[in-house]
Structure formats: structure tokens, C-alpha cells
TIDREN-127262 format. One line per field, with one value per residue: y, z, x of N, C-alpha, C, O in turn. Coordinates in nm, 2 decimals, m for minus. Atoms other than C-alpha are relative to their C-alpha. Example, Ala and Ser with C-alpha at 12.3 -4.5 7.8 and 13.67 -1.06 7.14 Angstrom:
TIDREN-127262
nv	m0.12 / m0.11
nw	0.00 / 0.00
nu	0.09 / m0.09
cav	m0.45 / m0.11
caw	0.78 / 0.71
cau	1.23 / 1.37
cv	0.12 / 0.11
cw	0.00 / 0.08
cu	0.09 / m0.08
ov	0.12 / 0.22
ow	0.07 / 0.09
ou	0.19 / m0.03
//
This chain:
TIDREN-127262
nv	0.06 / 0.12 / 0.09 / 0.13 / 0.11 / m0.01 / 0.12 / m0.01 / m0.01 / 0.13 / 0.07 / 0.12 / 0.10 / 0.03 / 0.05 / 0.14 / 0.09 / 0.04 / 0.12 / 0.10 / 0.07 / 0.10 / m0.06 / m0.09 / 0.05 / 0.13 / 0.01 / 0.06 / 0.05 / m0.01 / 0.07 / m0.01 / m0.14 / m0.01 / m0.07 / 0.02 / m0.13 / m0.01 / m0.14 / m0.05 / m0.11 / m0.11 / 0.03 / 0.13 / 0.05 / 0.10 / 0.06 / 0.08 / 0.07 / m0.05 / 0.06 / m0.07 / m0.10 / m0.12 / m0.12 / m0.10 / m0.06 / 0.09 / m0.01 / m0.12 / 0.01 / m0.12 / m0.01 / m0.09 / m0.01 / 0.13 / 0.10 / 0.02 / 0.08 / 0.04 / 0.06 / 0.03 / 0.02 / m0.02 / 0.10 / m0.04 / 0.10 / m0.02 / m0.13 / 0.00 / m0.08 / 0.03 / 0.03 / m0.12 / m0.12 / 0.00 / m0.12 / 0.01 / m0.03 / 0.11 / 0.12 / 0.03 / 0.14 / 0.04 / 0.13 / 0.05 / 0.14 / 0.08 / 0.06 / 0.14 / 0.08 / m0.08 / m0.09 / m0.13 / m0.03 / m0.14 / m0.03 / m0.13 / m0.04 / m0.10 / m0.06 / 0.00 / m0.12 / 0.03 / 0.11 / 0.12 / 0.10 / 0.03 / 0.14 / 0.04 / m0.10 / m0.05 / 0.07 / m0.02
nw	m0.09 / 0.05 / 0.07 / 0.01 / m0.06 / m0.14 / m0.07 / m0.14 / m0.07 / m0.04 / m0.09 / 0.06 / m0.04 / m0.14 / 0.00 / m0.03 / 0.11 / m0.03 / 0.08 / m0.05 / 0.10 / 0.07 / 0.10 / 0.09 / 0.13 / 0.03 / 0.10 / m0.04 / 0.12 / 0.01 / 0.13 / 0.03 / 0.05 / 0.12 / m0.01 / m0.12 / m0.05 / m0.11 / m0.05 / m0.08 / m0.08 / 0.09 / 0.11 / 0.03 / 0.14 / 0.04 / 0.12 / 0.08 / 0.12 / 0.13 / 0.12 / 0.05 / 0.10 / m0.06 / 0.00 / m0.09 / 0.05 / m0.03 / m0.15 / m0.06 / m0.14 / m0.07 / m0.14 / m0.09 / m0.13 / m0.07 / 0.09 / 0.13 / 0.11 / 0.10 / 0.12 / 0.11 / 0.12 / m0.05 / m0.10 / m0.13 / m0.07 / m0.14 / m0.03 / m0.14 / m0.11 / m0.03 / m0.15 / m0.07 / 0.08 / 0.10 / 0.04 / 0.15 / 0.08 / m0.01 / 0.06 / 0.13 / 0.05 / 0.10 / 0.06 / 0.00 / 0.01 / m0.12 / m0.05 / m0.03 / 0.11 / 0.12 / m0.01 / m0.05 / m0.11 / m0.02 / m0.14 / m0.05 / m0.13 / m0.08 / m0.11 / m0.13 / m0.07 / m0.14 / 0.01 / m0.06 / 0.10 / 0.05 / m0.01 / 0.13 / 0.11 / 0.05 / m0.04 / 0.11
nu	0.10 / 0.08 / m0.09 / 0.06 / m0.07 / m0.01 / 0.05 / 0.02 / m0.13 / m0.05 / 0.09 / 0.05 / m0.09 / 0.04 / 0.13 / 0.01 / 0.04 / 0.14 / 0.02 / m0.08 / m0.09 / 0.08 / 0.09 / m0.07 / m0.04 / 0.05 / 0.11 / 0.13 / 0.07 / 0.15 / 0.04 / 0.14 / 0.02 / m0.08 / m0.12 / m0.09 / m0.04 / m0.10 / 0.00 / m0.11 / 0.05 / 0.03 / 0.08 / 0.06 / m0.01 / 0.10 / m0.05 / 0.09 / m0.06 / 0.06 / m0.06 / m0.12 / 0.03 / 0.07 / m0.08 / 0.05 / 0.13 / 0.11 / 0.02 / 0.06 / 0.00 / 0.06 / m0.04 / 0.08 / m0.05 / 0.02 / 0.05 / m0.08 / 0.06 / m0.10 / 0.06 / m0.09 / 0.08 / 0.14 / 0.04 / m0.04 / m0.07 / 0.03 / 0.07 / 0.05 / m0.06 / m0.14 / m0.01 / m0.03 / 0.00 / m0.10 / m0.06 / 0.02 / m0.11 / m0.10 / 0.06 / m0.04 / 0.01 / m0.09 / 0.01 / m0.13 / m0.01 / 0.02 / m0.12 / 0.02 / 0.03 / 0.03 / 0.12 / m0.02 / 0.08 / 0.04 / m0.03 / 0.06 / m0.06 / 0.08 / m0.07 / 0.07 / m0.01 / m0.05 / m0.09 / 0.05 / 0.03 / 0.13 / 0.04 / 0.04 / m0.03 / 0.12 / 0.12 / 0.09
cav	3.33 / 3.00 / 2.77 / 2.47 / 2.13 / 2.14 / 1.79 / 1.73 / 1.78 / 1.41 / 1.31 / 1.04 / 0.84 / 0.85 / 0.74 / 0.40 / 0.11 / 0.04 / m0.26 / m0.58 / m0.77 / m1.04 / m0.79 / m0.57 / m0.64 / m0.97 / m1.07 / m1.14 / m1.36 / m1.27 / m1.53 / m1.50 / m1.12 / m1.18 / m1.00 / m1.01 / m0.72 / m0.61 / m0.31 / m0.11 / 0.18 / 0.42 / 0.23 / m0.06 / m0.25 / m0.44 / m0.67 / m0.82 / m1.07 / m0.93 / m1.06 / m0.97 / m0.75 / m0.50 / m0.15 / 0.16 / 0.29 / m0.02 / 0.06 / 0.30 / 0.35 / 0.59 / 0.68 / 0.82 / 0.92 / 0.59 / 0.40 / 0.27 / 0.13 / m0.06 / m0.14 / m0.32 / m0.32 / m0.19 / m0.49 / m0.40 / m0.59 / m0.44 / m0.16 / m0.07 / 0.08 / 0.09 / m0.04 / 0.31 / 0.67 / 0.72 / 1.01 / 1.08 / 1.24 / 0.93 / 0.69 / 0.53 / 0.22 / 0.04 / m0.25 / m0.47 / m0.82 / m1.08 / m1.18 / m1.52 / m1.64 / m1.54 / m1.28 / m0.93 / m0.77 / m0.45 / m0.30 / m0.03 / 0.16 / 0.35 / 0.60 / 0.56 / 0.87 / 0.70 / 0.44 / 0.19 / m0.15 / m0.22 / m0.54 / m0.54 / m0.37 / m0.33 / m0.42 / m0.48
caw	0.47 / 0.44 / 0.35 / 0.40 / 0.51 / 0.87 / 1.01 / 1.38 / 1.46 / 1.47 / 1.68 / 1.43 / 1.54 / 1.90 / 1.81 / 1.96 / 1.72 / 1.69 / 1.45 / 1.60 / 1.43 / 1.34 / 1.15 / 1.00 / 0.63 / 0.66 / 0.36 / 0.45 / 0.20 / 0.12 / m0.15 / m0.11 / m0.18 / m0.46 / m0.32 / m0.07 / 0.16 / 0.40 / 0.61 / 0.78 / 1.03 / 0.73 / 0.46 / 0.34 / 0.02 / m0.16 / m0.44 / m0.72 / m0.98 / m1.33 / m1.68 / m1.85 / m2.11 / m1.85 / m1.89 / m1.66 / m1.89 / m1.81 / m1.43 / m1.24 / m0.87 / m0.66 / m0.33 / m0.05 / 0.30 / 0.43 / 0.12 / m0.21 / m0.54 / m0.78 / m1.13 / m1.41 / m1.76 / m1.59 / m1.36 / m0.99 / m0.81 / m0.47 / m0.34 / 0.02 / 0.35 / 0.43 / 0.77 / 0.87 / 0.76 / 0.44 / 0.36 / 0.00 / m0.13 / m0.03 / m0.23 / m0.55 / m0.77 / m0.99 / m1.23 / m1.19 / m1.25 / m1.00 / m0.79 / m0.72 / m1.07 / m1.42 / m1.48 / m1.34 / m1.03 / m0.96 / m0.63 / m0.46 / m0.18 / 0.08 / 0.30 / 0.66 / 0.85 / 1.19 / 1.27 / 1.44 / 1.27 / 1.05 / 1.11 / 0.75 / 0.42 / 0.27 / 0.41 / 0.12
cau	1.07 / 0.88 / 1.17 / 0.94 / 1.04 / 1.15 / 1.10 / 1.08 / 1.45 / 1.52 / 1.22 / 1.13 / 1.44 / 1.31 / 0.96 / 0.86 / 0.83 / 0.46 / 0.49 / 0.62 / 0.90 / 0.65 / 0.43 / 0.70 / 0.74 / 0.55 / 0.35 / m0.01 / m0.18 / m0.54 / m0.60 / m0.97 / m0.94 / m0.69 / m0.39 / m0.10 / m0.01 / 0.26 / 0.33 / 0.60 / 0.56 / 0.53 / 0.34 / 0.12 / 0.20 / m0.08 / 0.03 / m0.19 / m0.08 / m0.15 / m0.09 / 0.23 / 0.06 / m0.09 / 0.04 / 0.00 / m0.28 / m0.48 / m0.47 / m0.69 / m0.64 / m0.86 / m0.69 / m0.91 / m0.84 / m0.97 / m1.07 / m0.92 / m1.04 / m0.81 / m0.93 / m0.74 / m0.90 / m1.22 / m1.24 / m1.24 / m0.97 / m1.04 / m1.27 / m1.33 / m1.22 / m0.85 / m0.72 / m0.63 / m0.60 / m0.40 / m0.16 / m0.27 / 0.04 / 0.24 / 0.03 / 0.16 / 0.14 / 0.38 / 0.38 / 0.68 / 0.81 / 0.70 / 1.00 / 0.85 / 0.81 / 0.70 / 0.44 / 0.40 / 0.25 / 0.07 / 0.21 / 0.00 / 0.17 / m0.04 / 0.13 / 0.02 / m0.08 / m0.01 / 0.25 / 0.02 / m0.03 / m0.32 / m0.52 / m0.63 / m0.54 / m0.88 / m1.22 / m1.46
cv	m0.12 / m0.09 / m0.14 / m0.10 / 0.00 / m0.12 / 0.03 / 0.01 / m0.14 / m0.08 / m0.13 / m0.12 / m0.05 / m0.06 / m0.15 / m0.08 / m0.06 / m0.14 / m0.10 / m0.06 / m0.10 / 0.06 / 0.08 / m0.06 / m0.14 / 0.00 / m0.07 / m0.04 / 0.00 / m0.06 / 0.02 / 0.14 / 0.02 / 0.09 / m0.04 / 0.14 / m0.01 / 0.14 / 0.02 / 0.11 / 0.11 / m0.03 / m0.14 / m0.02 / m0.10 / m0.04 / m0.09 / m0.06 / 0.05 / m0.07 / 0.09 / 0.11 / 0.13 / 0.11 / 0.10 / 0.06 / m0.09 / 0.00 / 0.13 / m0.03 / 0.13 / m0.01 / 0.09 / 0.00 / m0.13 / m0.10 / 0.00 / m0.08 / m0.03 / m0.07 / m0.03 / m0.04 / 0.01 / m0.10 / 0.04 / m0.11 / 0.01 / 0.14 / m0.01 / 0.09 / m0.05 / m0.03 / 0.11 / 0.12 / 0.01 / 0.15 / 0.00 / 0.03 / m0.10 / m0.13 / m0.01 / m0.14 / m0.02 / m0.13 / m0.05 / m0.15 / m0.07 / m0.07 / m0.15 / m0.09 / 0.09 / 0.09 / 0.14 / 0.02 / 0.15 / 0.02 / 0.14 / 0.03 / 0.11 / 0.06 / 0.01 / 0.13 / m0.02 / m0.13 / m0.13 / m0.11 / m0.01 / m0.14 / m0.05 / 0.10 / 0.07 / m0.09 / 0.03 / m0.01
cw	m0.06 / m0.08 / m0.01 / 0.07 / 0.15 / 0.07 / 0.15 / 0.08 / 0.05 / 0.09 / m0.06 / 0.05 / 0.14 / 0.02 / 0.03 / m0.12 / 0.03 / m0.07 / 0.06 / m0.11 / m0.08 / m0.11 / m0.10 / m0.13 / m0.03 / m0.10 / 0.06 / m0.12 / 0.01 / m0.13 / m0.03 / m0.06 / m0.13 / 0.01 / 0.13 / 0.05 / 0.11 / 0.05 / 0.08 / 0.09 / m0.10 / m0.11 / m0.01 / m0.15 / m0.03 / m0.14 / m0.07 / m0.11 / m0.12 / m0.12 / m0.05 / m0.10 / 0.06 / 0.01 / 0.10 / m0.05 / 0.02 / 0.15 / 0.04 / 0.15 / 0.06 / 0.14 / 0.08 / 0.14 / 0.08 / m0.09 / m0.13 / m0.09 / m0.10 / m0.11 / m0.10 / m0.12 / 0.04 / 0.09 / 0.14 / 0.07 / 0.15 / 0.01 / 0.14 / 0.09 / 0.03 / 0.15 / 0.08 / m0.09 / m0.09 / m0.02 / m0.15 / m0.08 / 0.01 / m0.05 / m0.14 / m0.04 / m0.11 / m0.06 / m0.01 / m0.02 / 0.13 / 0.04 / 0.02 / m0.12 / m0.12 / 0.03 / 0.07 / 0.12 / 0.01 / 0.15 / 0.03 / 0.13 / 0.06 / 0.11 / 0.12 / 0.07 / 0.14 / m0.01 / 0.06 / m0.11 / m0.04 / 0.02 / m0.13 / m0.10 / m0.05 / 0.05 / m0.11 / 0.04
cu	m0.07 / 0.09 / m0.06 / 0.07 / m0.01 / m0.06 / m0.01 / 0.13 / 0.05 / m0.09 / m0.04 / 0.09 / m0.04 / m0.14 / 0.00 / m0.04 / m0.14 / m0.03 / 0.10 / 0.09 / m0.07 / m0.08 / 0.08 / 0.05 / m0.05 / m0.11 / m0.12 / m0.07 / m0.15 / m0.04 / m0.14 / m0.03 / 0.08 / 0.13 / 0.08 / 0.03 / 0.10 / 0.00 / 0.13 / m0.06 / m0.06 / m0.10 / m0.06 / 0.02 / m0.10 / 0.04 / m0.10 / 0.08 / m0.08 / 0.06 / 0.11 / m0.02 / m0.06 / 0.10 / m0.06 / m0.14 / m0.12 / m0.05 / m0.06 / m0.01 / m0.05 / 0.04 / m0.09 / 0.07 / m0.01 / m0.07 / 0.09 / m0.09 / 0.11 / m0.07 / 0.11 / m0.09 / m0.15 / m0.06 / 0.05 / 0.07 / m0.02 / m0.07 / m0.05 / 0.07 / 0.14 / 0.01 / 0.04 / 0.00 / 0.12 / 0.05 / 0.00 / 0.12 / 0.12 / m0.05 / 0.05 / m0.04 / 0.10 / m0.03 / 0.14 / 0.00 / m0.02 / 0.12 / m0.01 / m0.03 / m0.03 / m0.12 / 0.04 / m0.09 / m0.02 / 0.02 / m0.06 / 0.05 / m0.09 / 0.09 / m0.09 / 0.01 / 0.06 / 0.08 / m0.06 / m0.03 / m0.14 / m0.04 / m0.05 / 0.04 / m0.12 / m0.12 / m0.11 / m0.15
ov	m0.14 / m0.13 / m0.22 / m0.08 / 0.01 / m0.11 / 0.14 / m0.02 / m0.14 / m0.19 / m0.22 / m0.23 / m0.16 / m0.10 / m0.22 / m0.03 / m0.13 / m0.21 / m0.08 / m0.05 / m0.12 / 0.00 / 0.10 / m0.15 / m0.20 / 0.08 / m0.18 / 0.04 / m0.07 / 0.01 / 0.04 / 0.15 / 0.12 / 0.13 / m0.11 / 0.24 / m0.11 / 0.23 / m0.07 / 0.13 / 0.18 / 0.06 / m0.23 / 0.06 / m0.20 / 0.04 / m0.18 / 0.01 / 0.05 / m0.11 / 0.21 / 0.19 / 0.22 / 0.10 / 0.08 / 0.09 / m0.04 / m0.06 / 0.24 / m0.12 / 0.24 / m0.10 / 0.20 / m0.08 / m0.16 / m0.19 / 0.09 / m0.17 / 0.07 / m0.17 / 0.05 / m0.13 / m0.08 / m0.10 / 0.07 / m0.22 / m0.09 / 0.24 / m0.10 / 0.18 / m0.17 / 0.01 / 0.10 / 0.11 / m0.03 / 0.24 / m0.06 / m0.04 / m0.08 / m0.23 / 0.09 / m0.22 / 0.08 / m0.21 / 0.01 / m0.22 / m0.02 / m0.15 / m0.22 / m0.20 / 0.21 / 0.08 / 0.17 / m0.06 / 0.23 / m0.04 / 0.24 / m0.05 / 0.21 / m0.02 / 0.05 / 0.19 / 0.06 / m0.21 / m0.23 / m0.08 / 0.00 / m0.23 / m0.17 / 0.22 / 0.19 / m0.21 / 0.14 / 0.01
ow	m0.19 / m0.19 / m0.08 / 0.15 / 0.21 / 0.12 / 0.19 / 0.20 / 0.16 / 0.14 / 0.02 / 0.06 / 0.18 / 0.12 / m0.02 / m0.21 / 0.13 / m0.03 / 0.06 / m0.23 / m0.20 / m0.21 / m0.21 / m0.12 / m0.13 / m0.10 / 0.11 / m0.20 / 0.09 / m0.22 / m0.15 / m0.15 / m0.20 / m0.10 / 0.21 / m0.03 / 0.18 / m0.02 / 0.13 / 0.08 / m0.06 / m0.16 / 0.07 / m0.23 / 0.05 / m0.23 / 0.00 / m0.17 / m0.12 / m0.11 / m0.02 / m0.12 / m0.01 / 0.04 / 0.15 / 0.03 / 0.02 / 0.19 / 0.00 / 0.19 / 0.03 / 0.22 / 0.03 / 0.16 / 0.16 / m0.04 / m0.16 / m0.05 / m0.15 / m0.09 / m0.12 / m0.10 / 0.00 / 0.12 / 0.16 / 0.09 / 0.22 / m0.06 / 0.18 / 0.05 / 0.04 / 0.23 / 0.21 / m0.20 / m0.05 / m0.02 / m0.21 / m0.19 / m0.05 / m0.03 / m0.22 / 0.04 / m0.18 / 0.01 / m0.07 / m0.01 / 0.23 / m0.04 / 0.02 / m0.10 / m0.12 / 0.13 / 0.09 / 0.15 / m0.03 / 0.24 / m0.03 / 0.23 / m0.01 / 0.19 / 0.11 / 0.09 / 0.19 / m0.10 / 0.06 / m0.22 / 0.04 / m0.01 / m0.15 / m0.06 / m0.05 / 0.03 / m0.13 / m0.04
ou	m0.07 / 0.05 / 0.00 / 0.17 / m0.12 / m0.18 / m0.03 / 0.13 / 0.11 / m0.05 / m0.08 / 0.04 / m0.02 / m0.17 / 0.08 / m0.12 / m0.15 / m0.12 / 0.22 / 0.05 / m0.05 / m0.11 / 0.04 / 0.13 / m0.02 / m0.20 / m0.10 / m0.11 / m0.21 / m0.10 / m0.18 / m0.12 / 0.06 / 0.18 / 0.03 / 0.03 / 0.11 / m0.05 / 0.19 / m0.19 / m0.15 / m0.17 / m0.01 / m0.01 / m0.11 / 0.06 / m0.16 / 0.16 / m0.20 / 0.18 / 0.12 / 0.07 / m0.10 / 0.22 / m0.18 / m0.22 / m0.23 / m0.14 / m0.02 / m0.07 / 0.00 / 0.00 / m0.12 / 0.16 / 0.08 / m0.14 / 0.17 / m0.17 / 0.17 / m0.14 / 0.21 / m0.17 / m0.23 / m0.18 / 0.17 / 0.02 / m0.03 / m0.03 / m0.13 / 0.15 / 0.16 / m0.08 / 0.06 / m0.04 / 0.23 / m0.03 / 0.09 / 0.14 / 0.23 / 0.01 / 0.04 / m0.08 / 0.13 / m0.10 / 0.22 / m0.10 / 0.03 / 0.18 / 0.09 / m0.08 / m0.01 / m0.19 / 0.16 / m0.19 / 0.06 / m0.04 / m0.01 / 0.05 / m0.11 / 0.14 / m0.20 / 0.12 / 0.13 / 0.06 / 0.01 / m0.05 / m0.23 / 0.05 / m0.06 / 0.06 / m0.13 / m0.12 / m0.15 / m0.24
//
């Protein structure tokens, strides 16, 4: 009993696309806020440029149901309300090489509870 899992029997494939092609995967540049972000139906990615010596131990991310706080070396990079409800067990962060040049980037991924498009990533 209780084998777990059990999706919706393929209903996800029949779900309407809520994110337009123009919005899907599009990088939105929030230079004033210090990050770029993009979204799909399932998740929101927020990217911050960080120095090449930053390690995971230097990063603290607090995920909330509808809020987030990101700190690097005890400096708050962003803190505020998210653009929608977050699925906490689908939230992660990674530090990776920046594809657009030298340096590194901190990529924070938020799992979206609902498939509708967010009009913003974080409202501070």
C-alpha cells in the first residue's frame, strides 16, 4: 500500500500553455536590482553575477512560500516577495561559470506552484 508517486495519468501534457512564446525562457534584465531572471511554466531562474572565488558556503538562500532572501558573504543580494507561490521542495541554487564571459554566476531556481506567468521575480 502507499506506493507513492502517481502523477495525473498524463494530464500534464494536455494542460494549456500559460506562458507565451515571448515570455518562455526569456531573460529579463533587472540591472537596477542586480540580477537577470527567466521563467518557464514550471520554474523561475534568477541569476546574479558573483566573483570567481565565491563558494557554496558563502551563499545563504532562504526560500519561503511567497518570499525569498539571497545573501552572499552576509550581503543581501535580494530580499522580498516572489511573483507567485513557490513549491519549496523544488527550489535550489547553484554556482556556475557565466556563459556570457568570465566570472561566475549564482543561479537560484524557484519551483512554481502554478503555471501562470509571473510579472516579476522578486518585489523588494
